[in-house]
DRENPAKE-517169 format. One record per residue (C-alpha): residue number from 1; residue in three letters; x, y, z. Coordinates in Angstrom, 2 decimals. Layout:
@k->NUM	r->ALA	X->X	Y->Y	Z->Z
...
***
This chain:
@k->1	r->MET	X->111.03	Y->101.72	Z->104.54
@k->2	r->LEU	X->107.61	Y->100.84	Z->103.07
@k->3	r->GLU	X->108.51	Y->102.60	Z->100.08
@k->4	r->ASN	X->111.26	Y->100.89	Z->99.53
@k->5	r->MET	X->109.40	Y->97.59	Z->99.64
@k->6	r->ILE	X->106.65	Y->98.81	Z->97.35
@k->7	r->MET	X->109.60	Y->100.42	Z->94.81
@k->8	r->ALA	X->111.32	Y->97.24	Z->94.60
@k->9	r->ALA	X->108.15	Y->95.36	Z->93.99
@k->10	r->PHE	X->107.13	Y->97.53	Z->90.80
@k->11	r->THR	X->110.70	Y->97.84	Z->89.31
@k->12	r->GLY	X->109.64	Y->95.65	Z->86.15
@k->13	r->SER	X->108.67	Y->96.19	Z->83.05
@k->14	r->THR	X->105.55	Y->97.55	Z->83.98
@k->15	r->ALA	X->104.87	Y->101.42	Z->86.04
@k->16	r->ASN	X->102.35	Y->101.91	Z->88.70
@k->17	r->PRO	X->100.74	Y->104.83	Z->88.31
@k->18	r->PHE	X->99.58	Y->104.62	Z->92.18
@k->19	r->LEU	X->103.06	Y->104.74	Z->93.54
@k->20	r->SER	X->103.26	Y->108.54	Z->92.99
@k->21	r->ALA	X->99.86	Y->109.04	Z->95.18
@k->22	r->ALA	X->100.85	Y->106.23	Z->97.24
@k->23	r->LYS	X->104.49	Y->107.79	Z->98.13
@k->24	r->PRO	X->103.38	Y->110.62	Z->100.66
@k->25	r->ILE	X->100.34	Y->108.44	Z->102.60
@k->26	r->ILE	X->103.75	Y->105.77	Z->102.80
@k->27	r->GLU	X->106.40	Y->108.45	Z->103.92
@k->28	r->LEU	X->103.23	Y->109.72	Z->106.73
@k->29	r->ILE	X->102.93	Y->106.46	Z->107.88
@k->30	r->ASN	X->106.72	Y->106.01	Z->108.53
@k->31	r->MET	X->106.94	Y->109.40	Z->110.40
@k->32	r->ALA	X->103.94	Y->108.91	Z->112.47
@k->33	r->ALA	X->104.79	Y->105.26	Z->113.35
@k->34	r->GLY	X->107.26	Y->105.60	Z->116.30
@k->35	r->PRO	X->105.25	Y->108.84	Z->118.19
@k->36	r->LEU	X->101.72	Y->106.49	Z->117.67
@k->37	r->LEU	X->103.91	Y->103.98	Z->119.33
@k->38	r->GLY	X->104.73	Y->105.99	Z->122.30
@k->39	r->ILE	X->101.19	Y->107.48	Z->122.60
@k->40	r->VAL	X->99.72	Y->104.17	Z->123.23
@k->41	r->VAL	X->102.38	Y->103.18	Z->125.24
@k->42	r->ALA	X->101.94	Y->105.96	Z->127.28
@k->43	r->LEU	X->98.15	Y->105.93	Z->127.72
@k->44	r->GLY	X->98.07	Y->101.89	Z->128.21
@k->45	r->THR	X->100.41	Y->102.90	Z->131.42
@k->46	r->LEU	X->98.01	Y->105.91	Z->132.42
@k->47	r->TYR	X->95.09	Y->103.42	Z->132.26
@k->48	r->CYS	X->96.76	Y->100.23	Z->134.05
@k->49	r->VAL	X->97.62	Y->103.23	Z->137.12
@k->50	r->PHE	X->94.33	Y->104.67	Z->137.13
@k->51	r->LEU	X->92.63	Y->100.62	Z->137.32
@k->52	r->GLY	X->95.02	Y->100.26	Z->139.81
@k->53	r->VAL	X->93.82	Y->103.15	Z->142.07
@k->54	r->LYS	X->90.33	Y->102.28	Z->141.88
@k->55	r->LEU	X->91.31	Y->98.87	Z->142.80
@k->56	r->ALA	X->93.09	Y->100.64	Z->145.77
@k->57	r->LYS	X->89.62	Y->102.91	Z->146.85
@k->58	r->ALA	X->87.00	Y->99.99	Z->146.34
@k->59	r->GLU	X->85.73	Y->99.53	Z->149.49
@k->60	r->GLU	X->82.92	Y->97.16	Z->148.59
@k->61	r->PRO	X->83.91	Y->93.51	Z->147.63
@k->62	r->GLN	X->81.90	Y->93.26	Z->144.35
@k->63	r->ASP	X->83.67	Y->96.64	Z->143.25
@k->64	r->ARG	X->86.93	Y->95.40	Z->144.20
@k->65	r->GLU	X->86.61	Y->92.45	Z->141.88
@k->66	r->LYS	X->85.28	Y->94.35	Z->138.92
@k->67	r->ALA	X->88.10	Y->96.60	Z->139.31
@k->68	r->LYS	X->90.44	Y->93.40	Z->139.89
@k->69	r->GLY	X->88.95	Y->91.97	Z->136.57
@k->70	r->ALA	X->89.16	Y->95.43	Z->134.53
@k->71	r->LEU	X->92.93	Y->95.36	Z->135.49
@k->72	r->LYS	X->93.56	Y->92.25	Z->134.79
@k->73	r->ASN	X->92.06	Y->92.38	Z->131.36
@k->74	r->ALA	X->93.83	Y->95.64	Z->130.45
@k->75	r->ILE	X->97.05	Y->94.11	Z->131.25
@k->76	r->ILE	X->96.91	Y->90.26	Z->129.07
@k->77	r->GLY	X->95.41	Y->93.34	Z->126.46
@k->78	r->PHE	X->98.34	Y->95.09	Z->126.78
@k->79	r->LEU	X->100.77	Y->92.55	Z->126.82
@k->80	r->LEU	X->98.81	Y->90.50	Z->123.63
@k->81	r->ILE	X->99.74	Y->93.75	Z->121.74
@k->82	r->PHE	X->103.70	Y->93.78	Z->122.44
@k->83	r->VAL	X->103.84	Y->90.37	Z->121.69
@k->84	r->LEU	X->102.19	Y->90.41	Z->118.62
@k->85	r->ILE	X->104.17	Y->93.54	Z->117.29
@k->86	r->ALA	X->107.52	Y->91.75	Z->118.58
@k->87	r->ALA	X->105.92	Y->88.48	Z->116.51
@k->88	r->MET	X->105.45	Y->90.38	Z->113.10
@k->89	r->ASN	X->108.47	Y->91.96	Z->113.07
@k->90	r->MET	X->110.85	Y->88.47	Z->113.70
@k->91	r->MET	X->108.24	Y->87.00	Z->110.71
@k->92	r->LEU	X->108.53	Y->89.69	Z->108.18
@k->93	r->ASN	X->112.15	Y->88.82	Z->106.94
@k->94	r->PRO	X->111.72	Y->85.13	Z->106.65
@k->95	r->LEU	X->108.35	Y->86.05	Z->104.88
@k->96	r->MET	X->109.88	Y->88.19	Z->102.45
@k->97	r->SER	X->112.29	Y->85.72	Z->101.61
@k->98	r->TRP	X->109.69	Y->83.17	Z->100.74
@k->99	r->MET	X->107.79	Y->85.39	Z->99.02
@k->100	r->ASN	X->110.97	Y->86.52	Z->96.74
@k->101	r->SER	X->111.81	Y->82.76	Z->96.31
@k->102	r->ASN	X->108.19	Y->82.11	Z->95.01
@k->103	r->LEU	X->107.82	Y->84.96	Z->92.85
@k->104	r->GLY	X->109.32	Y->83.12	Z->89.71
@k->105	r->SER	X->110.31	Y->84.27	Z->86.80
@k->106	r->SER	X->108.78	Y->87.97	Z->86.74
@k->107	r->GLY	X->112.32	Y->89.50	Z->87.93
@k->108	r->THR	X->110.62	Y->91.47	Z->90.51
@k->109	r->SER	X->111.46	Y->90.67	Z->94.33
@k->110	r->ILE	X->110.78	Y->92.97	Z->97.30
@k->111	r->ALA	X->113.61	Y->94.04	Z->100.35
@k->112	r->TYR	X->112.67	Y->94.91	Z->103.69
@k->113	r->PRO	X->115.37	Y->97.06	Z->104.81
@k->114	r->GLN	X->117.68	Y->95.84	Z->107.91
***
């Protein structure tokens, strides 16, 4: 995916000497993105469960408030991460089309695969 965008950006008259070095890195990022997101989701879920157990086991009012605040902050943080990822995915196509329309006469364009 990212490789196609870079290849499309540098298909003009000048060759990019760094493209051959960047290709394996781009492939690695594309292969690792899905599993890494799954790991983050699993660890976030386990962390929230751990904080929930900590809240349930708290006997002192101060400990209960501390655990409640930590759980609330963790949930807000994870929701914010997912909202930002969704917003980035939604904004990618309009940003690509805006950038392609403002490239001028260089003849290069970037295509985001659907």
